[in-house]
C-alpha distance (Angstrom), angle and dihedral (degrees) to the residues before:
residue distance angle dihedral
M1 . . .
L2 3.78 . .
H3 3.81 90.0 .
S4 3.77 90.3 53.6
L5 3.78 92.8 49.4
I6 3.82 90.6 50.7
N7 3.80 90.8 49.7
A8 3.85 89.5 50.9
L9 3.83 91.4 57.8
P10 3.81 122.4 85.4
A11 3.81 110.8 -92.8
K12 3.80 93.3 -111.5
T13 3.80 91.4 52.9
A14 3.80 93.4 45.7
I15 3.79 89.9 52.0
G16 3.78 89.7 47.2
Q17 3.80 91.9 53.1
H18 3.79 90.1 48.0
M19 3.84 88.1 55.5
D20 3.79 89.1 48.9
R21 3.81 90.2 53.5
M22 3.82 92.8 47.3
A23 3.83 91.5 50.0
L24 3.81 91.9 47.3
F25 3.80 90.8 47.8
A26 3.82 91.1 51.6
M27 3.78 92.3 48.6
N28 3.82 92.4 44.7
W29 3.82 90.3 51.0
R30 3.81 93.2 49.7
I31 3.79 96.8 49.9
P32 3.81 100.3 106.9
D33 3.81 101.6 -142.4
M34 3.77 116.7 -19.0
G35 3.78 89.8 -173.4
A36 3.78 94.7 60.0
A37 3.75 91.0 39.3
L38 3.77 94.7 57.0
L39 3.77 96.1 41.6
N40 3.83 92.6 51.2
C41 3.81 103.8 73.1
P42 3.85 110.0 133.8
V43 3.81 96.2 155.3
T44 3.81 143.7 34.0
L45 3.76 127.0 -114.4
E46 3.79 90.0 -109.5
E47 3.79 91.4 51.9
V48 3.82 90.2 51.6
L49 3.81 90.4 48.7
E50 3.81 90.3 49.7
Q51 3.80 90.0 56.5
T52 3.79 96.1 45.6
R53 3.81 119.1 91.5
V54 3.76 139.3 166.8
R55 3.80 116.4 -116.4
N56 3.80 100.5 -131.9
D57 3.80 91.5 -177.7
Q58 3.80 85.9 73.8
L59 3.80 95.0 50.9
P60 3.84 117.8 13.9
P61 3.83 110.4 -135.7
Y62 3.82 95.0 -118.0
Q63 3.81 89.7 63.4
L64 3.81 91.9 59.1
T65 3.81 93.5 80.8
A66 3.82 94.3 54.4
P67 3.82 114.5 107.6
G68 3.78 118.7 -100.8
E69 3.76 137.9 39.3
H70 3.81 122.3 -36.3
K71 3.81 131.3 -172.9
I72 3.78 117.3 -127.8
Q73 3.82 122.0 -158.8
L74 3.80 118.4 -151.5
E75 3.80 128.0 -165.0
T76 3.82 110.9 -149.1
R77 3.80 143.1 162.9
L78 3.80 86.2 -100.3
G79 3.83 95.7 51.4
N80 3.77 134.5 -92.1
I81 3.81 117.7 -31.6
E82 3.76 128.8 -167.1
C83 3.81 120.2 -145.7
K84 3.80 135.3 165.3
I85 3.75 140.0 -135.9
M86 3.77 129.5 -161.3
V87 3.81 114.3 -146.6
R88 3.78 128.5 -159.7
P89 3.81 108.5 175.2
A90 3.80 122.4 -158.3
A91 3.78 121.0 -118.6
D92 3.81 88.5 -113.6
V93 3.81 112.6 67.7
N94 3.84 87.9 -155.1
A95 3.81 93.6 58.5
P96 3.78 119.0 119.5
L97 3.82 121.0 -99.4
L98 3.81 125.5 -115.0
L99 3.82 113.9 -162.1
Y100 3.83 112.8 -164.0
H101 3.82 127.0 -169.1
H102 3.83 126.9 -161.9
G103 3.79 128.8 -133.2
L104 3.75 127.8 -97.1
A105 3.83 110.7 -67.9
E106 3.79 92.0 -1.8
F107 3.79 108.5 159.2
P108 2.91 123.6 -133.9
Y109 3.81 93.3 24.1
T110 3.79 88.9 -138.9
S111 3.83 94.1 56.2
T112 3.83 102.0 105.7
W113 3.87 90.8 30.2
Q114 3.76 90.6 59.1
R115 3.83 92.2 46.3
L116 3.81 93.1 48.7
L117 3.78 95.5 40.8
P118 3.80 108.9 26.5
K119 3.80 117.0 -170.9
D120 3.79 91.2 -121.7
S121 3.81 92.0 56.9
P122 3.80 104.8 48.9
I123 3.79 125.4 -173.3
S124 3.78 128.5 -147.6
A125 3.80 94.1 -96.7
H126 3.73 141.6 75.9
T127 3.79 106.8 -105.9
V128 3.81 126.5 -157.2
A129 3.81 126.8 -178.4
I130 3.85 113.1 -149.2
Q131 3.83 124.1 -148.7
A132 3.80 116.8 -148.5
P133 3.80 123.3 -136.7
Y134 3.80 117.1 -87.5
H135 3.80 93.0 30.4
N136 3.81 101.7 113.1
G137 3.82 94.9 91.0
L138 3.83 130.8 46.4
T139 3.82 94.6 -118.5
D140 3.78 98.9 33.2
P141 3.85 99.3 88.0
V142 3.81 91.7 63.1
R143 3.83 102.4 22.6
K144 3.81 94.2 49.2
G145 3.80 102.5 16.8
F146 3.79 92.9 55.1
S147 3.79 97.6 36.4
S148 3.82 88.4 102.4
I149 3.76 139.1 -5.5
E150 3.81 88.6 -108.2
H151 3.85 89.9 56.8
L152 3.81 89.3 48.5
Y153 3.79 90.5 50.5
Q154 3.83 88.5 47.4
M155 3.80 91.5 59.5
F156 3.76 89.2 57.7
A157 3.84 95.5 39.8
G158 3.78 93.6 49.1
S159 3.78 92.6 53.0
I160 3.79 93.2 45.1
R161 3.86 91.9 53.1
I162 3.79 91.1 48.1
M163 3.83 91.6 49.6
Q164 3.78 90.5 48.9
Y165 3.82 91.6 49.3
V166 3.81 92.0 49.7
Q167 3.77 94.7 44.7
D168 3.77 93.4 49.7
E169 3.77 92.6 53.3
F170 3.83 94.0 46.3
A171 3.80 88.5 49.3
R172 3.81 90.7 50.3
Q173 3.78 88.9 55.0
G174 3.76 94.3 50.6
S175 3.82 109.5 -82.6
P176 3.82 103.4 143.4
Y177 3.84 101.8 -155.0
T178 3.81 144.1 -7.9
V179 3.77 137.6 -125.5
V180 3.83 117.8 -163.3
S181 3.80 125.7 -156.9
G182 3.80 139.9 164.8
V183 3.74 144.8 160.3
S184 3.81 125.6 -113.6
W185 3.82 106.6 -38.6
G186 3.81 86.0 14.2
G187 3.79 90.2 53.3
I188 3.77 89.8 56.9
T189 3.79 89.8 47.0
S190 3.75 91.3 52.0
L191 3.82 90.7 53.3
L192 3.81 91.9 47.4
Y193 3.80 90.7 49.1
E194 3.76 93.1 56.7
G195 3.81 95.0 35.6
L196 3.82 94.1 51.7
L197 3.82 101.3 35.7
G198 3.82 105.2 20.0
K199 3.82 93.0 -146.1
T200 3.82 104.9 133.8
R201 3.81 138.2 72.4
A202 3.79 97.0 -143.8
T203 3.82 137.2 17.1
V204 3.80 122.3 -156.9
P205 3.84 113.7 -170.6
F206 3.79 115.5 -176.6
F207 3.81 120.8 -155.4
A208 3.81 93.4 -16.2
S209 3.80 143.2 91.6
P210 3.78 136.0 -170.0
R211 3.80 89.9 -102.6
L212 3.81 98.1 94.7
A213 3.81 90.0 150.0
Q214 3.79 89.0 61.5
A215 3.82 91.8 50.8
V216 3.83 90.9 49.9
W217 3.81 91.7 46.3
D218 3.85 92.9 49.3
A219 3.83 91.6 49.5
A220 3.81 92.0 49.2
Q221 3.82 89.8 50.1
M222 3.78 91.5 49.1
F223 3.79 93.1 57.6
G224 3.80 98.5 31.6
R225 3.79 92.7 -114.9
D226 3.78 114.8 161.4
L227 3.77 117.2 -132.5
P228 3.84 118.9 -151.7
V229 3.82 92.8 -138.9
T230 3.77 134.5 65.2
R231 3.78 120.9 -108.8
D232 3.82 89.9 -105.5
E233 3.82 90.8 53.0
L234 3.79 90.7 49.2
D235 3.82 90.7 50.2
E236 3.79 89.6 51.4
M237 3.79 90.4 58.1
L238 3.78 104.6 33.9
D239 3.81 110.1 19.3
F240 3.78 103.2 99.6
T241 3.79 95.4 179.5
P242 3.84 92.4 114.5
I243 3.80 89.1 58.9
Y244 3.79 91.0 46.0
E245 3.83 89.4 52.3
R246 3.81 88.9 63.9
I247 3.81 89.1 68.8
D248 3.79 124.4 87.7
H249 3.80 99.4 -111.5
R250 3.81 91.3 -145.7
Q251 3.84 88.7 71.7
V252 3.82 95.0 52.4
F253 3.84 117.0 94.0
P254 3.83 105.1 -174.7
V255 3.79 128.8 -174.8
L256 3.82 123.2 -164.0
G257 3.79 133.2 -179.0
E258 3.76 116.6 -122.1
Y259 3.83 93.1 -143.9
D260 3.83 97.9 32.7
L261 3.84 112.0 141.7
F262 3.83 93.9 -170.3
F263 3.82 96.4 54.6
R264 3.78 100.6 18.8
F265 3.78 110.3 -147.0
E266 3.80 96.9 -132.7
N267 3.83 91.3 53.1
H268 3.76 99.7 42.8
A269 3.84 107.3 31.0
P270 3.84 92.7 74.4
V271 3.80 92.8 66.2
Y272 3.80 91.2 64.1
D273 3.80 132.7 71.5
K274 3.78 106.4 -99.5
K275 3.80 91.9 -138.2
S276 3.81 93.2 58.2
L277 3.79 100.3 37.2
V278 3.83 116.2 103.8
T279 3.80 115.4 -159.9
L280 3.79 121.9 -158.9
P281 3.82 125.4 -168.1
L282 3.84 90.9 -118.5
T283 3.80 142.1 115.9
H284 3.82 122.6 -133.7
V285 3.79 110.0 -102.7
G286 3.76 109.8 73.5
A287 3.83 93.8 3.7
M288 3.78 93.8 131.0
W289 3.78 90.4 51.3
Q290 3.75 90.7 53.3
S291 3.78 94.6 45.2
N292 3.81 105.3 38.6
G293 3.79 95.6 129.0
T294 3.83 94.3 44.5
A295 3.81 92.7 45.0
R296 3.79 92.9 48.2
A297 3.78 91.0 49.5
H298 3.80 89.1 50.0
I299 3.78 91.3 54.4
L300 3.80 90.9 48.2
K301 3.77 89.4 50.8
A302 3.84 90.8 53.7
L303 3.80 90.7 48.3
A304 3.77 90.3 51.1
W305 3.76 91.9 48.2
A306 3.79 90.9 49.0
A307 3.82 90.5 51.3
D308 3.81 90.7 52.1
Q309 3.82 89.8 55.5
A310 3.83 89.8 71.5
N311 3.83 91.3 57.4
């Protein structure tokens, strides 16, 4: 049956889904012990966030707006973590800020950011690419980031605190508002940032949804991997829909792939407002490379919408 369905798809889509399966298999194989990871959940995401802070003695806030790459030091329950940001300020200090977050295990962390927002084609906004915790080594995002639920939460919490730190400094220097965007894992992060802190005017998640539990469940089902928790227990830990529901849905500009095997369209589209959801005939792996122009236009649309909200 599956073979017949694959044969019925256009060749490009079938190849894309094969790449999705290969990527999911590699990630599934590298996760150290999903059983132990899921059973070890002593804290909530919001508790991890509360105990995560940026060490501003390592990088004074005023240096954050300078062009180039900067190291950010985090203090967390799990120890000190070093992350990075890449800053490309606009010529106008009063321009809005666009925060962009990469996908899980995207190397370099600026890869899709640079494709969407190349230096030789600037937009009228400051743009900053955010690196998540545990993304300084090729295997770290899965080997460390998925070693426990607390480590998984820490990946989100670390990024959120860095985004907050950056936004606050740009605002202090005159940036009037912020739009946040990201792909895959970064799309979830962007939704969590707005849902938890409520600091942006628009949120643009690409090929992602707040239903991480659903994505984990689907991947486990694909490879016949047993999970030591029930579906309800998994949802309690990794379904972030309640946080998403805190957001005004008018300010969310989601994009999903019709043939995505990471965030399957039929399981993730229902969370979004039908009027705002953009659907592309794409799979997951390489989607941003195949949709650079469309994705860039979508970000510009969100920036324009955010600007109109001040009028």
